[in-house]
N, C-alpha and C positions, 0 to 999 in steps of 0.2 A: 506741342501739347495743346489740346483743346481745353480752353478755360470753361469750367462748368460750375454750377451752383452746388455747393457741398451741404450747406445747411441754411435754414431760415429761422429767424427769431423775432418775435413780436413782444412788445412791452405794453400791455394794456393800461397800466398805471405808471406814469413817469417816475423813474428812479427806483421802483420796486423791481423784484425779479420778474422774469418773463416766461415765455413758453416757446418750445420748439414746434415748428410746423413743417408738414410735407408740401403744402401748397397754400397760397393765400392770394386773395384778390388785391390788386393794386389800384388805388384811386388817386385823384390828383394830389392829395396831401401825403401819400405814402402807403405803407401796408395798411389795409383796412383795419381800423381799431387800434393802430399803434399809437401809444402815448395819448389816447383819447381822453383818459382821466389823469388828473394830477392831484397831489396833496397840496392844498392852498391855504395860506394863513389869512388873517383878516385884512392884511394890507395887499393881498394879491400876489405874494411871493410864493414860488413853488419850492417844496421840500427837495433838497438835493444834498450833495456832498461838499458844497462850496457856497460862499457868499458872493453875490454879485447884484447887479441891478434887478435881475429876474429871479434869483434864487436865494434861499437861505439854507445854511448848513444845518441839516437835521438828520444825523446819521442813523437814528432808529428806523428810518424808512427802509433801509437796506435789509432789515430783518423780515420784511414782508414780500410776498410774491403774488402775482395775479395771473389768472387764466381765464380763457373765454370758452363758454359752453357752446354747443351747436345752436342753441337758441339765441346766441349773441350776448347773453348775460355774462358779466364779468364778476368773478369771485376772487376775493382777496383772502389769503391765508397767512397767518402770522403766529407768533408765540402764544397769543391769547385766544386763538380760535379761527373761525372762518365766517366771512360776511359777504353779502352782496355789495357791489361797489358804492352805492349811494345809501346804504343802511346807516341811519343815525347812530347806531351802536358802534359802527366802524369809526365814525368821526369821534365818538367819545373815547374809544380805545386809543386812537392816534393822538388825540389831545392829551390824554393821560401820560403816554410814554414820551411825548415830545415836550411836554411842559408848557405848551402854548396852544391857543385855540386854532385848530385846523379842521379842514373838511375835504372830502374827496369830491371833486366836481368835474363834469365833462368840459371839453374845450368850448370856449365861448368867443369873446372878442379878441383875446390874446392867444396866439398859437402856442400849443405845447411843443411843437417841433422847434429845433434850434436853427441851424443855418442851412438845412437841406431836408428834403422829404424822406430820404432813405440813406442809410449808411452802409458801406461795404468795405471789405478788406480781403486780401489774398492770403492763401496758406503759405506761400513762399515768403511773404513779408513777416509773418509770425515766426516761421522757421529761422529767418535771418536774425530776428530779435533774440530768439532762444539760444542760438549758437553764439552770437556776438557777446551777449550780456549774461548768459547762463541764467536766464529768467524764463519762467513759464508764462507766456503772454496769452493766456486763455482768452478767446474772443469775447467771452462773457464779461471780462473786465473792461472791454471797450464798448459794450452794449451795442454792437453792430447788428444790423438787420440781416445782412447777406454775407456769408462766407463763401469765397470762391476758391476753387482749386487752381493754383497758378504755379508756374515754375520760375518766374522772375521776380525777385523782391521789389516791392514798391511799384510794380507795373501799373497798379490802379491809380497812382498819382499822375501818370501820363494821360489819364482820361479826363482830366479837368478841362472843360470846354468842348468835349467831344460827346457824341451820342453812343450810348452803350445799349445794345440790343441783347436782351436776355429772354429767349423763348419768344413769347407773344408781345412782351412789353419793351418800351424804350425809355431809357433814362438819359439825363445829361449830367456829366460830372460838373460839380459846382466848386468845391474847394477841399483842400486837405483839412483834417479835423484836428484843431489844437486841443491838447489834453490838460487835465487838472488832477488834483489829488484823488479823484474818483477811481482812477485806474489802479490805485494802491489801497483800495478798500475791499474787504470780503463782500461779495455780492452775487446775487443770482446763482448761488450754488458753487461759485468759484472761490477757492481760498487763495489769498495772495501768497505767491511763492516768488520772492524777489521784488524789488521796487523798480517799477517801470519809469516813473516820471523823471527821475534824475538823469538817466542816460538818454531818454527822449529829449530832454531839454538841452543836453550837451551836444548831441549828435544829429538830432532830427527836427530841430526847430520846435520841439515840444509836440510834434504832429505824428499821428498814426491813424490810418484809414482815411476814407474819402466820403464826403457828402455828395449826393446826387438828387436832382429834381426829376419829376415824372413828366415825360414827353408824351408817351402813349400808355394808356391803362390796359389792363388785362389780368391774366392769372400768372403768378410767379410760382415755379415749381422746383423742388430739389431735382437736380439732374439736367436742368435747362442749360443749353450751351450759350456762350457769350461771344459776341463780336463787337468791334469798336470801329467807328468811322468818324472822320473830322466833321 
């Protein structure tokens, strides 16, 4: 089976819902515009589904989604309306629902990406999870950028340290992605059907999907074929 790109997804605002793409430019930091904005509190912590050195758990963020216009402007949509990404009214809205002062800001000194520029997972991996655990592992629960058509479960984990050519672009596998409670939160239009984190912890070292960094930039497209080399 030839491995191909099945779908592409970008998240203009970190932790908010994202957007499906047919094609997207890839720059050194990942999909152009991916996680470019984040909801940040006064101490510099990003809104997320967990508490850590970088993040603060602020579950209301999952009620919002972001999309990118052809002009490049990012629009945020939520229960209270629609705003441009840096509209002070959006900051007021999020501050009210989160109960703490926050604002939406573009990436600056601290990267909004985590441990890799791009994330990817294979369809065979998701099918394995669904069959073994009777759980719907919707890829939106994983917030991955690239979904690949594969016929071998977890084959993408074998690509860590290898070059991954997808159409015009080249990635290098970095690491498996450790998961947290975010995979068990309704988000990005995906409703939680079965808990993923517990079986992932018990059987898969809490990991699902793979991070990769960008080796060669270009345009990434749905339907692009994939090849891997050491």
